[in-house]
Backbone as CSV, one residue per row, in Angstrom:
resi,resn,N_x,N_y,N_z,CA_x,CA_y,CA_z,C_x,C_y,C_z
1,ALA,22.291,20.244,5.377,22.960,19.390,4.800,23.665,18.380,5.052
2,ILE,24.353,18.649,6.309,25.069,16.755,6.739,23.874,15.704,6.934
3,GLY,22.851,15.902,7.689,21.708,14.792,7.321,21.491,14.467,6.138
4,LEU,21.798,14.976,5.087,21.214,14.717,4.046,22.645,14.250,3.045
5,GLY,23.508,14.727,3.346,24.487,13.510,2.875,24.892,12.289,4.190
6,ALA,24.558,12.016,5.172,24.743,11.027,5.740,23.623,10.103,5.116
7,ALA,22.002,10.424,4.560,20.901,9.767,4.295,21.755,9.305,2.449
8,LEU,22.517,10.295,1.774,23.219,9.853,0.712,23.798,8.510,0.771
9,ASP,24.300,8.503,2.024,25.983,7.774,2.270,25.212,6.464,2.248
10,TYR,24.023,6.703,3.465,23.242,5.066,3.998,22.500,4.670,2.854
11,VAL,22.423,5.153,1.931,21.459,4.938,0.488,22.536,4.439,-0.619
12,GLY,23.643,4.686,-0.565,24.524,4.299,-1.248,25.592,3.034,-0.818
13,ALA,25.343,3.048,0.279,25.792,1.692,0.927,25.419,1.116,0.526
14,ILE,23.899,0.885,0.040,22.955,-0.136,0.397,23.033,-0.207,-1.455
15,GLY,22.777,0.887,-1.700,22.890,0.853,-3.298,20.817,0.706,-3.723
16,ILE,21.126,1.693,-4.704,19.862,1.648,-5.668,19.128,0.606,-6.164
17,ALA,20.037,-0.168,-6.699,19.422,-1.435,-7.435,18.694,-2.242,-6.563
18,ALA,19.585,-2.295,-4.864,19.152,-3.724,-4.167,18.071,-2.926,-3.462
19,ILE,18.038,-1.134,-3.666,16.522,-0.964,-2.727,14.996,-1.115,-3.440
20,ALA,15.684,-0.809,-4.980,14.853,-1.254,-5.894,13.977,-2.653,-6.127
21,THR,14.863,-3.782,-5.964,14.972,-4.673,-5.445,14.369,-5.278,-4.457
22,HIS,15.019,-4.975,-3.397,13.339,-5.097,-2.138,12.165,-4.304,-2.441
23,GLU,12.317,-3.173,-3.023,11.364,-2.767,-2.733,9.720,-3.448,-3.661
24,HIS,10.472,-4.188,-4.949,9.327,-4.557,-5.926,9.319,-5.782,-5.312
25,ASP,10.175,-6.424,-4.681,9.830,-7.729,-4.144,9.027,-7.701,-3.013
26,LEU,8.666,-6.271,-2.347,7.344,-6.113,-0.992,6.324,-6.075,-1.869
27,LEU,6.175,-5.468,-3.403,5.028,-5.282,-3.762,4.505,-6.606,-4.330
28,ASP,4.989,-7.242,-4.941,4.921,-8.493,-5.559,4.018,-9.331,-4.588
29,TYR,5.302,-9.426,-3.008,4.655,-10.633,-2.620,3.037,-9.688,-2.085
30,ALA,3.219,-8.236,-1.696,1.776,-7.938,-1.325,0.704,-8.389,-2.253
31,SER,0.808,-7.763,-3.661,-0.048,-8.184,-5.067,-0.611,-10.155,-4.760
32,ALA,-0.056,-10.682,-4.591,-0.095,-12.175,-4.238,-0.674,-12.215,-2.807
33,ARG,-0.651,-11.987,-1.467,-0.934,-11.749,-0.578,-2.372,-11.385,-0.768
34,VAL,-2.702,-10.075,-1.274,-3.880,-9.926,-1.147,-4.788,-10.394,-2.138
35,ALA,-4.401,-10.886,-3.256,-5.463,-11.116,-4.105,-6.360,-12.342,-3.811
36,ASP,-6.396,-12.935,-2.676,-7.881,-13.596,-2.109,-8.597,-13.057,-0.756
37,ILE,-8.274,-11.847,-0.898,-8.772,-11.066,-0.045,-10.528,-10.610,-0.540
38,ALA,-11.583,-11.211,-0.308,-12.783,-10.800,-0.841,-12.989,-9.470,-0.810
39,GLY,-13.534,-9.203,-2.524,-13.938,-8.038,-2.292,-12.741,-6.755,-3.236
40,LEU,-11.477,-7.194,-2.417,-10.794,-6.057,-2.713,-10.293,-6.025,-4.293
41,LYS,-9.340,-4.990,-5.060,-9.830,-5.152,-6.025,-7.962,-3.599,-6.327
42,ILE,-7.266,-4.475,-6.928,-5.830,-3.603,-6.819,-5.839,-2.592,-8.601
43,ILE,-5.834,-1.369,-7.901,-5.796,-0.164,-9.277,-4.563,-0.280,-9.079
44,GLY,-4.319,-0.299,-10.123,-3.314,-0.197,-10.829,-2.002,-1.537,-11.399
45,THR,-1.933,-1.686,-11.968,-1.216,-2.814,-12.291,-0.032,-2.873,-13.593
46,ALA,0.691,-1.497,-13.649,1.289,-1.503,-14.675,2.812,-1.781,-14.087
47,ARG,3.269,-2.907,-15.589,4.790,-3.601,-15.030,5.703,-2.660,-13.941
48,ASN,6.321,-1.702,-14.459,7.473,-1.075,-13.581,6.462,-0.220,-12.675
49,LYS,5.846,-0.249,-12.397,4.970,0.410,-11.608,6.458,1.116,-9.942
50,ALA,5.711,2.110,-9.321,6.561,2.511,-7.980,6.071,1.286,-6.921
51,SER,6.291,1.125,-5.700,5.847,0.172,-4.731,4.550,0.666,-4.012
52,ILE,3.609,1.061,-5.049,2.856,0.682,-4.073,1.823,0.263,-4.588
53,LEU,0.680,0.004,-3.548,-0.515,-0.902,-3.996,-1.633,-0.383,-3.406
54,SER,-2.596,0.187,-5.146,-3.661,0.960,-4.581,-4.984,0.287,-4.379
55,PHE,-5.756,-0.014,-3.596,-6.810,-0.600,-3.832,-8.072,-0.357,-3.451
56,THR,-8.950,-0.869,-3.918,-10.692,-0.909,-3.392,-11.105,-2.102,-2.161
57,LEU,-11.861,-1.974,-1.274,-12.831,-3.121,-0.946,-14.118,-2.909,-1.476
58,ALA,-14.480,-3.878,-1.703,-16.373,-3.814,-2.560,-17.092,-3.026,-1.039
59,GLY,-17.673,-2.196,-1.461,-18.665,-1.675,-0.282,-18.112,-0.827,0.729
60,ILE,-16.922,-0.585,0.822,-16.317,0.135,2.211,-15.825,1.079,1.638
61,HIS,-15.441,2.635,2.169,-15.100,3.043,1.917,-13.901,3.471,2.365
62,PRO,-12.681,4.166,1.056,-11.468,3.947,1.514,-10.787,4.746,3.000
63,HIS,-11.774,5.924,3.261,-11.432,6.768,4.835,-11.800,5.708,5.777
64,ASP,-12.916,4.677,5.556,-13.070,3.388,6.849,-11.485,2.535,6.909
65,ILE,-11.287,2.259,5.903,-10.091,1.185,5.957,-9.075,1.948,6.467
66,GLY,-8.579,2.789,5.860,-7.624,3.778,7.001,-7.911,3.832,8.157
67,THR,-9.505,4.361,9.014,-9.083,4.759,9.971,-9.269,3.049,10.996
68,ILE,-9.847,2.316,10.534,-9.474,0.825,11.165,-7.976,0.552,10.680
69,LEU,-7.495,0.517,10.027,-6.234,0.064,9.989,-5.620,1.084,10.628
70,ASP,-5.606,2.403,11.182,-4.653,3.499,11.892,-4.944,3.150,12.987
71,HIS,-5.931,2.748,13.889,-6.478,2.298,15.093,-5.981,0.846,15.279
72,GLN,-5.059,-0.061,14.585,-4.849,-1.359,14.871,-3.164,-0.877,14.614
73,GLY,-2.414,0.626,14.397,-1.353,0.353,14.448,-0.908,0.578,12.999
74,LEU,-1.426,0.632,11.639,-0.970,0.456,10.261,-1.577,2.020,9.833
75,ALA,-0.122,2.619,9.142,-0.736,3.618,8.532,-0.652,3.372,7.128
76,ILE,-1.793,3.877,6.794,-1.640,4.065,5.183,-2.422,5.299,4.418
77,ARG,-2.601,5.607,3.780,-3.729,6.389,2.780,-4.883,6.535,2.029
78,ALA,-5.347,7.047,2.282,-6.754,6.854,1.758,-7.432,8.377,1.274
79,GLY,-8.225,8.105,0.088,-8.830,9.305,-0.540,-8.478,9.077,-1.937
80,HIS,-7.885,10.310,-2.868,-8.722,10.522,-4.154,-6.421,10.677,-4.683
81,HIS,-5.731,10.835,-3.132,-4.441,10.972,-3.345,-4.029,12.100,-4.454
82,CYS,-4.808,13.263,-4.621,-4.714,14.276,-5.917,-4.578,14.079,-6.958
83,ALA,-5.603,13.238,-7.344,-5.490,12.664,-8.555,-7.629,12.045,-8.833
84,MET,-7.709,13.669,-8.111,-9.210,13.551,-8.841,-9.815,12.832,-9.914
85,PRO,-9.870,13.722,-11.114,-10.012,13.380,-12.200,-9.704,11.950,-12.579
86,VAL,-8.849,11.573,-12.221,-8.512,9.845,-12.730,-9.676,9.157,-11.762
87,MET,-9.973,9.369,-10.417,-10.818,8.770,-9.935,-12.386,8.778,-10.246
88,GLN,-12.581,10.206,-10.740,-13.731,10.383,-10.888,-13.755,9.734,-12.695
89,ARG,-12.765,9.322,-13.328,-13.303,8.479,-14.790,-13.277,7.565,-14.368
90,PHE,-12.242,6.986,-13.575,-12.766,5.544,-12.826,-14.064,5.043,-12.024
91,GLY,-14.756,6.266,-11.962,-16.065,6.049,-10.959,-15.807,5.920,-9.375
92,LEU,-14.647,6.189,-9.533,-13.888,5.699,-7.449,-14.100,7.035,-6.713
93,ALA,-14.516,6.341,-5.298,-14.616,7.562,-4.296,-13.268,7.893,-3.951
94,GLY,-12.538,7.143,-4.052,-11.062,7.141,-3.717,-10.789,5.466,-3.421
95,THR,-8.889,5.719,-3.266,-8.753,4.077,-3.203,-7.402,4.367,-1.852
96,ALA,-7.969,2.827,-1.016,-6.768,3.279,0.238,-4.944,2.669,-0.899
97,ARG,-4.550,2.926,0.145,-2.666,3.313,-0.586,-1.969,3.078,0.332
98,ALA,-1.189,1.804,0.313,-0.487,1.043,0.606,0.998,1.142,0.256
99,SER,2.372,1.777,1.232,3.669,2.144,-0.105,4.675,1.379,0.639
100,PHE,5.607,0.995,0.081,6.333,0.056,0.590,7.537,0.369,0.086
101,ALA,8.704,0.601,1.118,10.222,1.564,1.252,11.193,0.308,1.677
102,LEU,12.189,0.724,1.287,13.481,-0.146,2.331,13.543,-0.562,3.365
103,TYR,12.937,0.057,4.173,12.668,-0.132,5.574,11.602,-1.252,5.993
104,ASN,10.412,-1.333,4.493,9.501,-2.723,4.642,9.256,-3.969,4.714
105,THR,9.244,-5.234,5.658,9.365,-5.821,5.657,8.188,-6.959,5.227
106,ARG,8.457,-8.022,4.740,7.228,-8.906,4.467,6.442,-9.567,5.485
107,ALA,6.998,-9.309,6.709,5.963,-9.620,7.955,5.514,-8.643,8.301
108,GLU,5.583,-6.989,7.928,5.020,-5.732,7.642,3.520,-6.100,6.779
109,VAL,3.915,-6.256,5.874,2.353,-7.075,5.004,2.014,-8.209,5.166
110,ASP,2.634,-9.420,5.940,1.577,-10.021,6.182,0.802,-9.627,7.319
111,THR,0.882,-8.874,8.263,0.824,-7.838,9.071,-0.711,-6.897,8.513
112,LEU,-0.186,-6.332,7.331,-1.718,-5.376,6.734,-2.726,-6.400,6.038
113,VAL,-2.024,-7.626,5.711,-2.984,-8.604,5.226,-3.701,-9.295,6.179
114,ALA,-3.721,-9.678,7.005,-4.399,-9.672,8.255,-5.165,-8.659,8.300
115,ALA,-4.716,-7.542,8.871,-5.651,-6.373,9.212,-6.693,-5.761,8.103
116,LEU,-6.465,-6.271,6.739,-7.539,-6.274,5.762,-8.254,-7.112,5.823
117,ARG,-8.493,-8.044,6.075,-9.261,-9.488,6.338,-10.158,-9.168,7.359
118,GLN,-10.010,-8.357,8.753,-10.796,-7.836,9.742,-11.715,-6.763,9.217
119,VAL,-10.622,-6.019,8.133,-11.638,-4.882,7.991,-12.834,-5.222,7.289
120,VAL,-12.419,-6.593,6.191,-13.883,-7.054,5.546,-14.881,-7.466,6.718
121,GLU,-14.000,-8.296,6.906,-15.261,-9.332,8.579,-16.142,-8.144,9.022
122,MET,-15.481,-7.234,9.889,-16.301,-6.393,10.307,-17.501,-5.403,9.373
123,PHE,-17.156,-5.725,7.706,-18.498,-5.312,7.254,-19.061,-6.202,6.716
124,GLN,-19.033,-7.309,6.741,-19.933,-8.454,6.809,-20.662,-9.069,7.760
125,ARG,-20.695,-8.509,8.951,-21.614,-8.808,9.960,-22.468,-8.002,9.579
């Protein structure tokens, strides 16, 4: 209860609107940065979506993306994300998913983008 109270005080001091603005900015920034990565397709582009970037890389399984990024110290999710019927409907084995929150920075997005470029290069060899 004490920890929850401290967390609520922390979020309250920053403000929900400020947190939402920061997360939306990170999503917009990340979406723009990955737009020119060869073979990358963003999955889900709703206007008012959460700060989650789901994507596929042509010819690269999402679990391979996740494993390679993990070895570079980057944590993403990979798979069907408890949405297997949707994945099957769109013919996807799964997606890779980066989530952004209050504690993330644009520099971290840049690190993700650089690592994704390395993944693409690895599979082009």
